[in-house]
C-alpha positions as CSV (number, residue, x, y, z in Angstrom):
1,M,-12.3,-16.6,-43.2
2,T,-11.5,-20.2,-42.5
3,Q,-9.5,-20.8,-39.4
4,R,-8.2,-24.2,-38.4
5,L,-7.5,-24.9,-34.7
6,I,-4.0,-26.2,-34.5
7,A,-3.3,-26.2,-30.8
8,T,-4.8,-25.5,-27.4
9,V,-2.5,-24.7,-24.5
10,P,-4.4,-24.8,-21.2
11,D,-3.7,-22.6,-18.2
12,V,-0.7,-20.5,-19.1
13,N,-0.6,-18.0,-16.2
14,G,-4.3,-18.2,-15.8
15,F,-5.1,-18.1,-19.5
16,T,-6.0,-20.8,-22.0
17,E,-4.5,-20.1,-25.4
18,K,-5.9,-21.4,-28.7
19,Y,-3.8,-21.2,-31.9
20,Y,-5.6,-21.0,-35.3
21,W,-4.2,-21.1,-38.8
22,D,-5.8,-18.9,-41.4
23,D,-6.5,-21.2,-44.4
24,D,-8.0,-18.5,-46.7
25,R,-4.8,-17.1,-48.0
26,P,-1.9,-19.5,-47.3
27,E,0.6,-17.2,-49.0
28,Y,0.2,-14.8,-46.0
29,D,0.9,-17.4,-43.4
30,K,-1.3,-16.0,-40.7
31,M,-1.7,-17.5,-37.2
32,H,-4.3,-16.1,-34.8
33,I,-3.9,-16.6,-31.1
34,V,-7.0,-16.4,-28.9
35,R,-6.4,-15.9,-25.1
36,I,-9.2,-16.9,-22.8
37,Q,-9.3,-16.1,-19.0
38,N,-12.0,-17.3,-16.6
39,V,-12.7,-14.2,-14.6
40,E,-15.4,-15.7,-12.5
41,G,-13.0,-16.1,-9.5
42,V,-12.0,-12.5,-9.6
43,I,-15.6,-11.3,-9.8
44,N,-16.6,-13.6,-6.9
45,A,-13.7,-12.4,-4.8
46,N,-14.8,-8.8,-5.5
47,K,-18.4,-9.6,-4.4
48,E,-17.1,-11.2,-1.2
49,A,-15.0,-8.1,-0.5
50,I,-18.0,-5.8,-1.0
51,S,-20.1,-7.9,1.3
52,N,-17.5,-7.8,4.0
53,I,-18.5,-4.9,6.3
54,H,-15.0,-4.7,7.8
55,N,-13.5,-4.1,4.4
56,Q,-15.8,-1.1,3.9
57,K,-14.4,0.7,7.0
58,S,-10.8,-0.3,7.0
59,G,-7.8,0.3,4.8
60,F,-4.1,-0.5,4.9
61,G,-3.3,1.2,8.2
62,N,-4.1,4.8,9.0
63,N,-3.0,6.4,5.8
64,G,-6.3,6.1,4.0
65,M,-5.2,3.5,1.5
66,Y,-7.6,0.7,0.6
67,H,-8.0,-2.1,-1.9
68,A,-10.1,-0.4,-4.6
69,A,-10.4,-2.9,-7.4
70,R,-9.4,-6.3,-8.7
71,I,-9.3,-6.3,-12.6
72,P,-8.5,-9.4,-14.6
73,L,-5.6,-9.1,-17.0
74,A,-7.9,-10.2,-19.9
75,Q,-10.0,-7.0,-19.3
76,L,-6.9,-4.8,-19.4
77,E,-5.9,-6.4,-22.7
78,K,-9.5,-6.0,-24.0
79,W,-9.5,-2.3,-23.1
80,K,-6.2,-1.7,-24.9
81,S,-7.1,-3.6,-28.1
82,E,-10.8,-2.4,-28.4
83,E,-10.8,1.0,-26.8
84,G,-7.1,2.1,-27.0
85,F,-7.1,2.5,-23.2
86,D,-3.7,1.4,-21.8
87,W,-4.0,0.9,-18.0
88,F,-0.3,0.9,-17.5
89,N,0.3,4.1,-19.4
90,S,-2.7,6.1,-18.1
91,T,-2.9,8.7,-15.3
92,E,-4.5,8.1,-12.0
93,S,-7.4,10.3,-13.0
94,E,-8.0,8.3,-16.2
95,K,-7.9,5.0,-14.2
96,K,-10.4,6.4,-11.7
97,Q,-12.7,7.5,-14.5
98,K,-12.6,4.0,-16.0
99,M,-13.2,2.3,-12.6
100,N,-16.1,4.6,-11.6
101,D,-18.0,3.7,-14.8
102,P,-21.1,1.8,-13.6
103,K,-20.5,-1.0,-16.2
104,Y,-17.2,-1.9,-14.5
105,A,-18.6,-1.8,-10.9
106,H,-18.1,-5.6,-10.7
107,Y,-14.3,-5.0,-10.7
108,R,-14.5,-2.7,-7.6
109,T,-13.9,-4.2,-4.1
110,R,-16.0,-1.5,-2.3
111,R,-19.5,-0.1,-2.8
112,S,-18.2,3.5,-3.1
113,T,-16.5,5.0,-6.1
114,V,-12.7,4.9,-6.5
């Protein structure tokens, strides 16, 4: 497949978008859009939250609520396209199961499980 980059749009709501034209079969007129998000800031903020001892012991008032995770939108899109997991149409139990998976620990803002 031969793709020709035709445009790059930097920083659209935190994403860089690249538009490619598929030159293999021009009769199909296919354009591919690649969305790229730098998630380093989110992961660093999560590391900072984890290292903050005060965060580990406190929540939002006395009702037991706390900030459990910070997940980049690019990851939510990746889960939906690659695994069929739709964060916005899943149950709380399914979300907890996903967030408690050790390979996604860098999205949690606490050392404990969700």
